N, C-alpha and C positions, 0 to 999 in steps of 0.2 A: 681387778676392779670391774664392776658391771658398768656397761655403757648404756646410757639412756637413749632410746630411739627418739629422733626428732620428728615432730609433727610438722605438717605443712605450714601451720599458723606460726610456728616458732621461727620460720625462715623469713618472716616478714618484719621488716624494721618498722617500728611504730612511727618513725619520722617520715618514712616513705609513703605511708598510707594516704595522707592528704594529697601527695603528689600523684599517686595512682588514681585517686578519685577525680583529681583535676583533669587528667588526661582522658579518663573515661567520659566525663561530662563534655569535654571538648570534642571527642569523637562523635558523641550523639548530636551536639550542636552543629557539627560540620555536615551531618546528613540532613539537617532541617532545611526546608525550602521556604516556609512561610516566615515573614519578618517578625522580629520581637515586638515592634510597635509600628503603627502607621496612622497618620492623621489624628493623633490624640488617643488612639486605642493602644492599651498596654497589655502585655501578656500576663495572665494570672496563672496559667498552668500549661504545661507542654507534655505531650505523650507521643512518642514514636509508635508506629503500628507495624511491626515486622510481620512478614508472611507467616512465620512459624507460630506466632501468637495471635493470628487474626481472629480465631474463634473466641478468644477471651474478650475482644472488643466489640464484635458485631454479632456473635452468637450464630444463629442459623443462616444469617446472610453471608457467612464465609464462603459457602459453596457457590453462591451467586457471584461474588466478587472474583473468586478463582476462575469461574467460567468465562468471565470477561477479561481474564489475563492479569490479575492483580500482581503487582511487584512489591510495592512499598507504600507507606502513607504516614500521616501524622495528624494530630489533632491539637488545636490550641484554643484555649479559652481567653477571650479578650474582654476588657472592661474599659468603659469611658464614662466617668461619673457614676451615675446609677444604672446605666445601660450595660448589658452584657451580651455577648454573642459567642457562638461556637463555630470554628472554622476547621473543616476536615479536608485534607488534600489526599486524593487517591491517585496513585501512579500506576498505569497499566503498561502492558508490553508494547502496544501500538495505539494509534488513534482510533482504530475500529473498536477496541475495547472501551476506551474512555467515552467515545461517542455513544456506544451501546448502553453503557451504564447511565449516561446523561439522559437518554431517552427513556430508560426504564424508570428512573427516579422522577422524571418530569411528569406532572399531572396535567390533564386537560383543563384549560381555563387559565393557566399561568400566563404571565405577560412576558413576551420576548424583550430582552434588554438590548439597547443600542450599543453594542460593543463589537469589536472586530471578530470576536469568537462567537460560539453558540452559547446562549445564556437564556435562562428563564427565571422569572421572579414571581413568588407568591406572597401572601400576607406576611409570613415570617420565615421565608426560605429563599435562598438564591443559589442557583446552580449555574456554573460557568465551566465550559469545556474548552481546553486549549491544548492542542497536540496530544500528548500521552497523559495529560493531567485532567482531573475533574475536581473542581472546588465546590464544596457543599457548605454553605454558610446558613446557620439557623440562629434565630433570635432577633436581635435588632436589625432593622433594614439598613442595607448599605447602598450607596450610590454607585454608579458605574465607574466613577473615578476612584472610589475607595477599593472597589474590586480589582481595578488595574494595579493599585498599589500592593495589594495582597499577592498578585501574581507577577510582580515586577522582577523578582529574583529567580524565577524558574529558568533552568538552562534550556537552550535550544536543542530540539531533537533533530535527528537526521530526516531528510525528506522522505525516505522510504517508510519511516515509522509514523509520519504525520498524514499519510494518505487516508482519506475517508472512504467507507464502503459506498458502492454505487447503487446498491439495492434500493435505498430510500428514494432515489431519483426516479424510479419507475412508478411510484405511487401517483394516481391522478390527483390533481390539485383542486379540482372543482368539487364543491360540497364536502370538503375535508374538514373534520372537527379539529380546530387549532390545537396544537401541542399533543395530539393523540397518537401519532405514529411512534412505535417502539421497535427498535432494532434488537433482535434476539439471536444470540450466538450458540445457545445450547438448550437442553431440556429443562434445566432448573428455572431459567427465566421464562421459558415458554409456558411451563405449568403454572406459574404464578400469574401470568397474564391471560392465558386461554385455558378455561376449564372444560369446554365442550369437546374439543378435539384432542385426542391423546397425543402426547409428545412422541411416543414410540413409533407412531406411523409416519412421522415427518422424515426421519432419517438423518438426524444430526450426526450420527456416527459415520455417515457417508460423506461428510463435509458440507452439509446443507447449512444455509443461513436463512433467517426469516425476518419479515417486516410485517407488522400488523397495524392497522389504523381503523379509526371509526369515521363513518360517513353519515350524513343526514340528507336523504334525497326525498323531496316531496313529503316531509314529515315522517318518513320511515328511517329508523336507525339501523344501519347495516354495518358489518365488519368485513374488511378486505384483508386477506392474508396472502402475502407473496412469499414463496419459498424458492430460493435459488439453489440449484444443484450444480456440481462441477461441470457436467456435460449435458447436452440435450438428450442423449441416450438414457442417462440415469433418470431424467425427468419423465421421459416417455415410459420407462419401466414402472416408476412409481404411479403414474397415471393409470396404467393398466391394473395395478394392484388395487387402487382406490375404486375403480369401476367394478372389479370383481367382488370386492368386500368393502362396501361403504363404511367408513369409520364411525359414522353417526347412526348407522342403521337405516332401514328402508323408510321408516316413518318420519324421519327428520330431513328437511331439505338441505342439501349441500351441493353447491354448484362449483364445478371445477373446470378449468380450461388451461391448456398448456400453450406457452409462447416461448419457443426455444428451450433454454434451460430453466425457465420459470414455470412454476405451477401456481395458478391463481385460484384462491378459494374465496367464495362469497358466502358468509354465514348470516343468518337471520333475515335473508331476503324474502319478501312476501310472495314474489313470483319470479319466473325466469327472466322476464323483461327487465326487472330491476337489476338482476345479476349481469345481464348482457350490457347494460349501460356502463357498469364499472369495468367489465372486461374490455370493452371497446376503448376505454380511456387509459388503460395501462400503457405507460410510455416506454414500451419496449419494441424496438424495430430491428429486424434482422438485416444486416448489411454484409454483403459478400465482396471482398476485395480480391481481384485476380490480376496479378502483375504479369502480363503477357509480354514476351520478348518481341520487339518490333525489328524485323530484318532491315539491314542497311545495304548500301551498294556493295560493301565488302563481302556480303554473304551471297551475292549473285554469281553463280558458277559460270554463266555465259560471259559476263563482263570480266571475270577472272581469266578465262581462257583467251579472251580477246587481248587483254593486257599482256599475257605471256607472249602472244604472237607479235605484239607491238615491240616488246622488249627484245625478242629474238631478231626482228627486222632491224632495230636500231643497232644492235651489236654487229650484225653483218654489214650494215652500211658504214658503221664506224671502222670496221676492219678494212673494208675496201678503200675508204678514203685515206686511212693511215698507211696502207700498202702503197697506193699510188703516190702519196706525198713522199714517202721514203725513197721510192724508185726515182721520182723526179728530182729530188735533191741530189741523189748520187750522179744522175746524168749531167745535171748542171754543174756539179762540182768538178767532174771530169773535164768538162768543156771549158770552163772559165778559170779553174784553179790549176796552175802547173804542178803543184806539189801533190803527190798522191795522198789522199786522206782515207778513203775507204778500201782501196785495193792494196793487198799485201805485195811487197816487192818480190820479184822472181827468185832472188838470191837472199835467203834468210838463214842465218846461222841457227841451228837447232842443236842443243846439247843432247847427245845421245848416250845411253848407257849400253854398251856392248856386252850384255850379259851372256849371250850365246858364244862369245869368243874368249871367254876367260880361261 
């Protein structure tokens, strides 16, 4: 009798299919970070955004998100009456990535929101960065309290993953265009922000990171670019390369100055004086810490030898006093005690083994 081959679909019990679907949906919901509802807003649709299907959701922006260290994400559509909004939660490997994406998406002129984290609000968009997460809300405007409700279920990250980059702190604060600084971690983000300076000359493959900001000094709009290299030696090497082959050519002004591991670029400056004003305001200072050992009295060889002699003299004096005391006690014992204590009697039996007479 011929045996029919079983297909994989034949092995599935129709009664078990709803159960498998239930566990599948439960697994997806367990990975969700945004709430199903908050303050009257109800979920209309939910989409997880795995790394493997990132291109299907964001298209060409996938390479940008991966450059900032994208791990996972989700998107929810909320509705409250006739109002709707879209909330997208991006999770990065560390806070540097989420902070960089926050500054990249933030536009000059947006209003900072008074929350414990970094946030910026526009007419129809709210960006809020917390730890390794970035929340992007578009559509209806949310209050700061509602944004806190959206992020209330996020797990706490370890301290090492929530440290922010220090490069933005080096930017001058005077004459800075609000919300214009952008933290760039690779060539993809750099090329979208800066078209005049090629990303290939920066050296992102060497571990460099960049920060670019806009300034308005005396009616002149200039840009300041800070590039941080792992070591001052690498920065000095790149500076020599820029001086030998200017990346913008001889006809276009580009002012460069090095401060330790930083290379400072000023673009669109009308004159060198304007560039020097920004260079002088870069908040980078070299500090050298030298922990020198301070000798103590124990390290003084003269005092050590003197202490050795003092110890030797004390031992000799102690031996002399102990010998005189012992001799005096024996003399006094002989004189005042009739019983012999220290001296052995003249006749003492000694057990002898006469080995030689056997």
